[in-house]
N, C-alpha and C positions, 0 to 999 in steps of 0.2 A: 468362480474365483473372484473374491472381493477385491475392489480397488480403493485405495486411500490416497488422498491429496494432502501434501505437506507444504506449508509456507513457513520457511525458516527466516525470521527477521532478525534485527539486531538485538532485540530484547526478548522476543517470544517466538515460540513455535506454535503455529495454528494448524490443526488437521481436521479433516472431515471425510467421511466415506462418500464415494461417488454412488449416486442412486441410479436405478435402472433407467429412469427417464432423463438422465443427463444432468440432473440437479445435484445439490450436495445435501448431505444429512447434517445432523447436529454437529456444530463446531466445538472443538476443545482447544483451549489456549493454555500453553505451558510456558512459564517463565524459565529461561535457561540461565545457568550460572556457571561458575568455574568448576563445579563438581560434575558428577555423573547422575545425580538423583533424578534430574529432569528426563533422562532417557528411560527410567523405569516405568514411566506412564505411557509409553508408546503402545499403539495398537498393533495387532498382527493381521496379516492378510495375504493376498496373492500378489497384487501389483501395487507398487508405490510410485507416485509421480511427485517429484520434489523440486521446488523452486527455492533458491537460497540467495540472500544478500548478506548473510552473516560471514564471519571470518572463516578462513580455510580450516582452522582447527575445529570450530563448531560444526561445520558442514561434514568434515571427515568423521567426527564422532557420531553424527546422526546417521550417515551412510553405514558405518560399521554396525551400529545397533540395528538398523533396518535389515541389513543383510542376514541377520540371524532369525528374522521373523517374517520376511517376505520372500517370495519366489523370484520376483523380477523387479528391478528398480529402474526408473527413468529419470535422469536429471534434465530438467527443462531449462533451455537457454533462449535468449532473445533471438528472434529470426527477423530478417529484413522484410519478408512477406509471409503472412500466414492467414489463410481464409480471406476475409475482406480487409484485413489490416495491412498497411504498408507504412513502415516507420520512416522517419525523416533522417535518422542518423546514417552517415556513410558507413560507419563501423558498428554493426549491431552489438558487439561486445561492450561498447561504451554506454549502452542504455540498460539500466537495471532491469532484471527480469521481472521484478515486482511491478514496475511501471508498464512494461510490455504486457503482462498478463492482465493488469487492471484495465488497460485499453482494449485488449482482445475481448474481455468479457462485456464491454460496453459497445463494441463496434457493431454497426448495423442498425442502431437505434437512433440514427440522426446525428448531427454535429454535437460534440460533447467536449466540455472541459473537465478532464478527469483529475481530481485533486486528492492526493494522499497525505495524511497527517500522521507521521510516525516519528522516527528520529529526525528525518528531514521532512520538509514541506515540498511536495512535488506537484507540478501542474503540467498537464499534457493536453494539447488540443488535437482533436481528430475531426475531420469534416464529414459531410454526409456520404462521401464516397469511400470512407475508411482510410483516407490519407492522413497520416500524422503530420501536423504542421510544426511540430517542435514543442519545446517545453521550458520549464524553469525549475530550479532547485534552490531552496533556501532553508535555513534552520527552522524547525518547528517551534511553536511557543515553548514547549518543554525544554528543548535544547537551548533556546535563548536564555531561559531562566538558569539552567545549569551552567552555561558559560559565564553569565554575570556573577553567579555565586562563586564560581571557581576563581574569578579575578578579584572579587570584592566580597569576602565572606560575610560582611555585615548585611548584605542584601539577601533577604530571605529566599530560600529555594522554593517554598510552597506558600500557598494561601493567596488571599486577595480576591476582590470582586471587581468585575469589569465595570468601568465607568468611562464616559467620554472625557471627563476631567476629574481625576481621582484626588481625594483629600488625605491620603496617607501613602507612604512609600510602598507597602505591600500591595495596596490596590493599584498604585501607579505601575508597578511591575506587571501585574496581571493584565492591566489595560494596555500597556505598551506592547508586550509580547504577543498577546492575542490580537490586538489591533493591527500590528504589523502583518500578521497572517491574513486577517480579514481584508486589509487594504490591498495586499498583493492579489488576492483572489478576485476582488471587485475590479481592480485595474485590468487584470487579465481577461475577465469577462468582457469589459469594454473594448479592449484591444482585439479580442476575438470577433466581436460584433463588427468592428471596422474592417477586419480582414475577410470575414465570410459573408458579410451582408445580413446576417441574422444572429441573434443571441443564442449561443449553444446551450444545451442543457448542462447544468452543473451537477457533476456526479462526485460524491464525497465518500471517502473510505479512510480507514486507518484508526488506530486506537485513540489518537488525539482529536479526531474529527468531531466527536460528540460534543465537546466543550464549545465548539464554534457554531453549532447548528442554529441556535436561537437568533443569531445576529447575521445569518446569511440569507440571501434570497431563496426562493423555492428551489429545491434540489432533490436529487435521488440519493438516498442514504443506503449504502451497501458496504457495511463494515468488513465483510469477507470478500471484497472484490477480487483479491488475488486468487482465492480458492475457486471462485466462480470462473475466473480466467483459466485456471488449471483444468476445470471440468471441460471448458470449451477446447482447450489444447488437446485434451484426451480424445474428444470427439473428432477432431481434425487429424490427429496424428496416429492414434492407436486404434480407435473403434473401427 
C-alpha cells in the first residue's frame, strides 16, 4: 500500500511518495487557486498524511479530493512532544504544523535554527536535547514587497538587485526587504549563540529561501523540510 505525504501551504501544495527506507521520493509542487483545477493533478494511493496551514476551505477541498483516491487519510497536527522534539508553546495548536514538522525533521542533528521562508519568515531554535527554545515570525521578503505595493502602487512589486546601498528604487526595495530577513536571521543566530553557548546549525527551507542563500553563512538547505518532517512523523506515529 503506497503512502503519500502532502504539505498544503498558503500558495502551493507539495507532495511526495514515502519511500521504503523512510525517505521521500520526487516532490511535485502544485499552485492552488480559487478553482478546482489544482485538484486534478493529485496522485492516488493507499495512505495520505496531510499537513496544512492553508484556509479551511482549501483544506476541505483537498481532503474531499483525497477521499476519492486514497484508502486512509491522516491529518497531522502539532504535538507538545514527539520523538526527540519538545516544543516550547504551552498550547500546541498555536504553533503552525509546518514549523513543527520542519523542526521534527531536523531534531537529533544537534542545535539548530530552523528558518522557513514562505508567506511568512519563521525562525525556531532547538537545542542539542531536542528542546524547542521558541521562535519568531515576520513577513517574508515577498510579503513585504506585496504589502508595500498594496499601500503605494507606484512601488514596483517585482524586480531589483540586492545591494548594501542601492542606487534605484527597485533595487532599494529588493535590498531592504531581503536585507530585513537577512538581518533577522543573523541576529537570531547571535542570540542563539548567547543562549546555548554554541552557534547552532542554520537550516533553511521554503520557496523564498533560495533567494537569500548567497548572502547567508554556511547552512543546510532543505527546501522540502516539511515533507521530510512528515516522513519522520509517519515513522513515529504510523509505521
